[in-house]
RODO-2510 file (C-alpha; in nm, 4 decimals, decimal comma):
residues 318
     n   res          X          Y          Z
     1     m    10,4303     8,7078    14,3241
     2     t    10,6364     8,5378    14,0621
     3     l    10,6618     8,1636    14,0952
     4     i    10,9921     8,0010    14,0199
     5     l    10,9711     7,6762    13,8203
     6     p    11,0323     7,3681    14,0460
     7     f    11,2926     7,1974    13,8185
     8     i    11,5927     7,2987    14,0323
     9     c    11,4257     7,1935    14,3518
    10     w    11,3191     6,8675    14,1863
    11     l    11,6565     6,8047    14,0470
    12     h    11,8170     6,8646    14,4054
    13     l    11,6023     6,5744    14,5390
    14     i    11,7471     6,3263    14,3101
    15     p    11,9965     6,1215    14,5199
    16     a    12,3577     6,2237    14,4926
    17     a    12,4647     5,8743    14,4648
    18     p    12,4896     5,7391    14,1195
    19     a    12,2401     5,5241    13,9786
    20     a    12,2933     5,1578    13,9697
    21     d    12,3933     5,1347    13,6044
    22     s    12,6172     5,4397    13,6101
    23     s    12,9570     5,3958    13,7800
    24     p    13,1467     5,7029    13,8833
    25     g    13,4431     5,6020    13,6531
    26     p    13,7925     5,6565    13,6947
    27     p    13,9638     5,9848    13,7885
    28     f    14,1026     6,2094    13,5204
    29     v    14,4752     6,2405    13,4530
    30     a    14,6617     6,5118    13,6405
    31     r    14,9508     6,6529    13,4464
    32     r    15,2304     6,8114    13,6519
    33     i    15,3195     7,1434    13,4862
    34     a    15,5290     7,2888    13,7672
    35     s    15,6371     7,1833    14,1351
    36     g    15,2939     7,1252    14,2937
    37     v    15,1017     7,2579    14,0022
    38     y    14,8760     7,0242    13,7978
    39     a    14,6513     7,0635    13,4900
    40     v    14,3633     6,8436    13,4375
    41     l    14,3081     6,8542    13,0705
    42     g    13,9763     6,7911    12,9062
    43     d    13,9026     6,7212    12,5414
    44     t    14,1530     6,8404    12,2818
    45     g    14,0964     6,9036    11,9092
    46     r    13,7323     7,0388    11,9650
    47     g    13,7846     7,3923    12,0301
    48     s    13,5439     7,5057    12,2924
    49     e    13,3182     7,1848    12,2775
    50     g    13,3699     6,8975    12,5090
    51     r    13,5035     6,8771    12,8592
    52     p    13,7089     7,1993    12,9582
    53     n    14,0277     7,2184    13,1442
    54     a    14,0794     7,2559    13,5169
    55     g    14,3903     7,2566    13,7479
    56     f    14,4928     7,2628    14,1013
    57     i    14,7872     7,3955    14,3144
    58     v    14,9052     7,1782    14,6053
    59     t    15,0593     7,3676    14,9053
    60     s    15,1734     7,2516    15,2439
    61     q    14,8439     7,3985    15,3955
    62     g    14,6122     7,2765    15,1438
    63     v    14,4937     7,2878    14,7701
    64     v    14,3626     7,5504    14,5519
    65     v    14,1457     7,4208    14,2650
    66     v    14,0997     7,6196    13,9499
    67     d    13,7473     7,5658    13,7819
    68     a    13,5158     7,2877    13,8898
    69     l    13,4127     7,1361    13,5540
    70     a    13,0546     7,0935    13,4087
    71     s    12,8615     6,8797    13,6484
    72     p    12,8569     6,7191    13,9835
    73     r    12,9826     6,3943    13,8254
    74     q    13,2668     6,5698    13,6633
    75     g    13,3402     6,7606    13,9828
    76     e    13,3591     6,4340    14,1670
    77     a    13,6003     6,2851    13,9010
    78     l    13,8129     6,5933    13,9418
    79     l    13,8119     6,5550    14,3203
    80     r    13,9204     6,1881    14,2824
    81     t    14,1877     6,3044    14,0552
    82     i    14,3181     6,5597    14,3013
    83     r    14,3213     6,2722    14,5743
    84     t    14,5554     6,0679    14,3693
    85     v    14,7996     6,3373    14,4163
    86     t    14,7244     6,4622    14,7875
    87     s    14,4857     6,4096    15,0754
    88     r    14,5321     6,7619    15,1890
    89     p    14,2178     6,9909    15,2541
    90     i    14,0770     7,2150    14,9885
    91     p    14,0325     7,5545    15,1247
    92     w    13,9740     7,7406    14,7974
    93     l    13,8014     7,6871    14,4644
    94     v    13,8800     7,9715    14,2068
    95     l    13,6314     7,9986    13,9179
    96     t    13,7690     8,1675    13,6071
    97     h    13,3964     8,2665    13,4938
    98     h    13,0456     8,1631    13,5307
    99     h    12,9628     7,9516    13,2309
   100     p    12,8153     7,6150    13,3456
   101     d    13,0903     7,4052    13,1907
   102     h    13,3332     7,5457    13,4378
   103     t    13,1131     7,5967    13,7450
   104     f    12,8368     7,3254    13,7720
   105     g    13,0715     7,1001    13,9493
   106     a    13,1326     7,3560    14,2258
   107     v    12,9005     7,1962    14,4778
   108     v    13,1297     6,9024    14,5067
   109     f    13,4140     7,1316    14,6391
   110     r    13,1579     7,3454    14,8531
   111     r    13,0870     7,0045    15,0177
   112     e    13,4486     6,9400    15,0823
   113     g    13,4717     7,2742    15,2666
   114     a    13,6124     7,4876    14,9902
   115     k    13,5257     7,8703    14,9633
   116     v    13,4669     8,0106    14,6350
   117     v    13,6968     8,2905    14,4765
   118     a    13,5032     8,4390    14,1857
   119     h    13,3972     8,7569    14,0326
   120     p    13,0552     8,8633    14,1606
   121     d    12,9075     8,9297    13,8230
   122     r    12,7559     8,5997    13,7215
   123     r    12,5531     8,7307    13,4049
   124     t    12,5678     8,5279    13,0976
   125     l    12,3540     8,4886    12,7799
   126     a    12,2908     8,1367    12,8901
   127     s    12,1356     8,2517    13,2225
   128     e    11,9084     8,5128    13,0848
   129     a    11,6044     8,2965    13,0987
   130     g    11,6614     8,2233    13,4586
   131     p    11,8144     7,9518    13,6667
   132     d    11,5587     7,6788    13,6045
   133     a    11,5875     7,7230    13,2270
   134     l    11,9696     7,7119    13,2485
   135     v    11,9649     7,3957    13,4389
   136     a    11,7117     7,2296    13,2182
   137     d    11,9182     7,3385    12,9136
   138     w    12,2261     7,1923    13,0742
   139     v    12,0619     6,8648    13,1604
   140     r    12,0125     6,8235    12,7940
   141     v    12,3911     6,8622    12,7261
   142     v    12,5393     6,6416    13,0127
   143     g    12,2456     6,4145    13,0944
   144     l    12,0437     6,3949    13,4168
   145     d    12,2596     6,1367    13,5765
   146     a    12,5648     6,3585    13,5515
   147     m    12,3546     6,6298    13,7541
   148     r    12,2503     6,4306    14,0455
   149     g    12,3014     6,6198    14,3577
   150     f    12,3363     6,9695    14,1828
   151     e    12,3200     7,2897    14,3478
   152     f    12,4342     7,6404    14,2333
   153     a    12,7521     7,6974    14,4061
   154     d    12,9343     7,9580    14,2071
   155     s    12,8634     8,2630    14,4220
   156     a    13,1750     8,4389    14,5545
   157     d    13,2814     8,3906    14,9258
   158     r    13,5870     8,5970    14,8237
   159     p    13,4866     8,8256    14,5442
   160     v    13,7480     8,9707    14,3023
   161     t    13,6789     9,2545    14,0936
   162     g    14,0503     9,3835    14,0265
   163     r    14,3496     9,1823    14,1745
   164     d    14,3752     8,9624    14,4863
   165     t    14,6534     8,7409    14,6254
   166     l    14,5815     8,4045    14,7948
   167     r    14,8711     8,3143    15,0267
   168     l    14,8706     7,9667    15,1295
   169     g    15,1586     7,7192    15,2301
   170     g    15,4281     7,9598    15,1309
   171     r    15,2904     8,0157    14,7725
   172     s    15,1381     8,3426    14,6230
   173     i    14,8574     8,2722    14,3892
   174     i    14,7388     8,5937    14,2141
   175     v    14,3841     8,6162    14,0940
   176     i    14,3334     8,8952    13,8297
   177     h    14,0175     9,0407    13,6722
   178     p    14,1360     9,1345    13,3280
   179     g    13,8112     9,2886    13,2075
   180     a    13,4866     9,1609    13,0553
   181     a    13,6564     8,9747    12,7594
   182     h    13,4907     8,6376    12,7377
   183     t    13,2379     8,7275    13,0100
   184     a    13,1806     8,9952    13,2558
   185     g    13,3180     8,7679    13,5224
   186     d    13,6576     8,6656    13,3858
   187     l    13,9428     8,5803    13,6197
   188     v    14,2745     8,4529    13,5517
   189     v    14,5281     8,2622    13,8091
   190     w    14,8675     8,3729    13,7971
   191     l    15,1601     8,1935    13,9751
   192     p    15,4582     8,4421    13,9371
   193     q    15,7079     8,2097    14,0967
   194     e    15,6351     7,9347    13,8542
   195     r    15,5216     8,1528    13,5689
   196     v    15,2012     7,9505    13,5126
   197     l    14,8894     8,1115    13,4120
   198     f    14,5495     7,9476    13,4134
   199     a    14,3752     8,1725    13,1525
   200     g    14,0210     8,0334    13,1495
   201     d    13,8285     8,0777    12,8273
   202     l    14,0214     8,3913    12,7455
   203     l    14,2304     8,1369    12,5459
   204     v    14,1184     7,8255    12,3634
   205     e    14,3259     7,5888    12,1723
   206     d    14,2196     7,7033    11,8198
   207     g    14,2603     8,0707    11,8903
   208     v    13,8846     8,1611    11,8439
   209     t    13,7781     8,3036    12,1796
   210     m    13,4034     8,3601    12,2317
   211     v    13,3295     8,7357    12,3092
   212     v    12,9431     8,7098    12,2879
   213     d    12,9232     8,7624    12,6725
   214     g    13,2145     9,0056    12,6512
   215     s    13,3904     9,2295    12,4108
   216     a    13,6521     9,2266    12,1529
   217     r    13,8187     9,5365    12,3005
   218     a    13,8300     9,3830    12,6327
   219     l    13,9741     9,0626    12,4852
   220     r    14,2677     9,2672    12,3255
   221     r    14,3392     9,4195    12,6592
   222     s    14,3372     9,0887    12,8216
   223     l    14,5715     8,9431    12,5671
   224     d    14,8105     9,2353    12,6390
   225     l    14,8023     9,1569    13,0106
   226     i    14,8881     8,7980    12,9320
   227     d    15,1820     8,9055    12,7168
   228     s    15,3115     9,1312    12,9946
   229     l    15,3114     8,8401    13,2309
   230     r    15,5426     8,6560    12,9996
   231     p    15,4136     8,3081    13,1238
   232     r    15,6024     7,9899    13,0750
   233     v    15,3054     7,7725    13,0721
   234     v    14,9563     7,8837    12,9899
   235     v    14,6507     7,6426    13,0601
   236     p    14,3611     7,7569    12,8207
   237     g    14,0096     7,7045    12,9148
   238     h    13,9704     7,4262    12,6509
   239     g    14,2174     7,2132    12,4613
   240     a    14,5866     7,1450    12,4562
   241     i    14,8490     7,3435    12,6453
   242     p    15,0348     7,5315    12,3775
   243     s    15,3903     7,4600    12,3259
   244     s    15,4308     7,8468    12,2791
   245     p    15,2173     8,0505    12,4948
   246     g    15,2916     8,3591    12,3005
   247     a    15,1981     8,1919    11,9802
   248     l    14,8419     8,1131    12,0967
   249     v    14,8131     8,4792    12,2321
   250     a    14,9198     8,6124    11,8875
   251     r    14,6760     8,3895    11,6968
   252     t    14,3913     8,4930    11,9228
   253     r    14,4834     8,8621    11,8758
   254     t    14,5095     8,8196    11,5083
   255     y    14,1643     8,6606    11,4840
   256     i    13,9891     8,9190    11,6855
   257     v    14,1723     9,2225    11,5404
   258     d    14,0808     9,1015    11,1823
   259     l    13,7257     9,0398    11,2806
   260     e    13,7076     9,4023    11,4251
   261     t    13,8609     9,5440    11,1095
   262     d    13,6072     9,3637    10,8890
   263     m    13,3169     9,4586    11,0875
   264     r    13,4256     9,8144    11,1334
   265     r    13,4659     9,8454    10,7439
   266     a    13,1174     9,6996    10,7075
   267     v    12,9672     9,9417    10,9468
   268     e    13,1543    10,2421    10,7840
   269     h    13,0374    10,1491    10,4395
   270     g    12,6718    10,0859    10,5426
   271     v    12,6747     9,7212    10,4994
   272     p    12,3919     9,5567    10,7057
   273     m    12,4857     9,2930    10,9334
   274     q    12,3332     9,0090    10,7275
   275     r    12,5635     9,0955    10,4414
   276     a    12,8619     9,1597    10,6592
   277     l    12,8189     8,8038    10,7809
   278     a    12,7446     8,6489    10,4425
   279     s    13,0889     8,5005    10,3905
   280     l    13,0669     8,3007    10,7080
   281     p    12,9258     7,9635    10,7448
   282     p    12,5989     7,9302    10,9397
   283     v    12,5913     7,8372    11,2954
   284     d    12,5923     7,4629    11,3673
   285     e    12,2419     7,3586    11,4870
   286     n    12,2532     7,2492    11,8543
   287     r    12,6287     7,3301    11,8610
   288     p    12,6427     7,6928    12,0038
   289     v    13,0234     7,6787    12,0544
   290     s    13,1388     7,4867    11,7492
   291     l    13,3941     7,6661    11,5356
   292     n    13,1385     7,7811    11,2835
   293     s    12,9039     7,8886    11,5583
   294     r    13,1798     8,0827    11,7432
   295     r    13,2912     8,2639    11,4415
   296     r    12,9339     8,3807    11,3255
   297     r    12,8360     8,4505    11,6781
   298     n    13,1433     8,6654    11,7547
   299     a    13,0932     8,8424    11,4123
   300     a    12,7498     8,9479    11,5169
   301     r    12,8648     9,0637    11,8451
   302     v    13,1586     9,2609    11,7099
   303     y    12,9560     9,4196    11,4405
   304     v    12,7191     9,5602    11,7094
   305     e    13,0360     9,6831    11,8996
   306     e    13,1613     9,8592    11,5963
   307     e    12,8045    10,0098    11,5144
   308     h    12,7909    10,1476    11,8560
   309     a    13,1493    10,2809    11,8335
   310     y    13,0677    10,4517    11,5166
   311     m    12,7755    10,6180    11,6635
   312     g    12,9675    10,7086    11,9904
   313     l    12,7501    10,4743    12,2157
   314     e    13,0150    10,2110    12,3301
   315     d    12,8940    10,2712    12,6937
   316     s    12,5350    10,1560    12,6045
   317     l    12,6514     9,7986    12,5202
   318     p    12,5352     9,5340    12,7520
***
């Protein structure tokens, strides 16, 4: 019988209340982007690093939250932010994917009574070593105090593998799986009446979407989907809301298409991966989603995709 390391159990026994020297801090800022629709923006100017974005939709029958942030402490701050706008119940939490910076605050909303809408495929590279290793790694990112009271809470109560519609308080909130672009479990949240899209990490402010857990081809298809919706406002997974949603989509598409072209040319000319990536800066140590790290890690992934395509083995990619 395989024994699971006790780290998560031990972490769960840490009292959920903050330590004496660590106050919960103020709520975040809720930015109104349409009637009853709010974005809670994280760090800007840092690409995929730092606190990600979240959001919430207020209806007459309750609140739908989009993403839960990176820890119970951040989840609690997000909940306090929502409570500055409304005291209505929170029946639904939608998770745009299963990376810890978007889901490790989910336990806070579970305890508020929310059911989770998510894709059932929770696989990511970060979780390959198992749940204990994932939590231990994440404690080193956000700190132990921020993780007090943590439990995994991202399993779907309402799984979405295609398209689903939440109807609440006269609003239609459409949840779509666009394909395995950023991760296998990607979802976007579309408000057709308001033409607002919560894109998760399909889009980040600098146009360099990570595809290490997904694929470049699926990202291109997802960008086409976003274009077809013609959103008025797009909330990316990280960074500022773009003044022109179409411009950020186009920038992202140009980046990934150019990368595919470069890696395809390298494969077709027999250039080994190490030489194909030689012009890129190295990854930044201990910063796996910095701009340099994203570019190099994406290039390695896309090289493998193009290599498999050249050999007719696309279906064998993980």
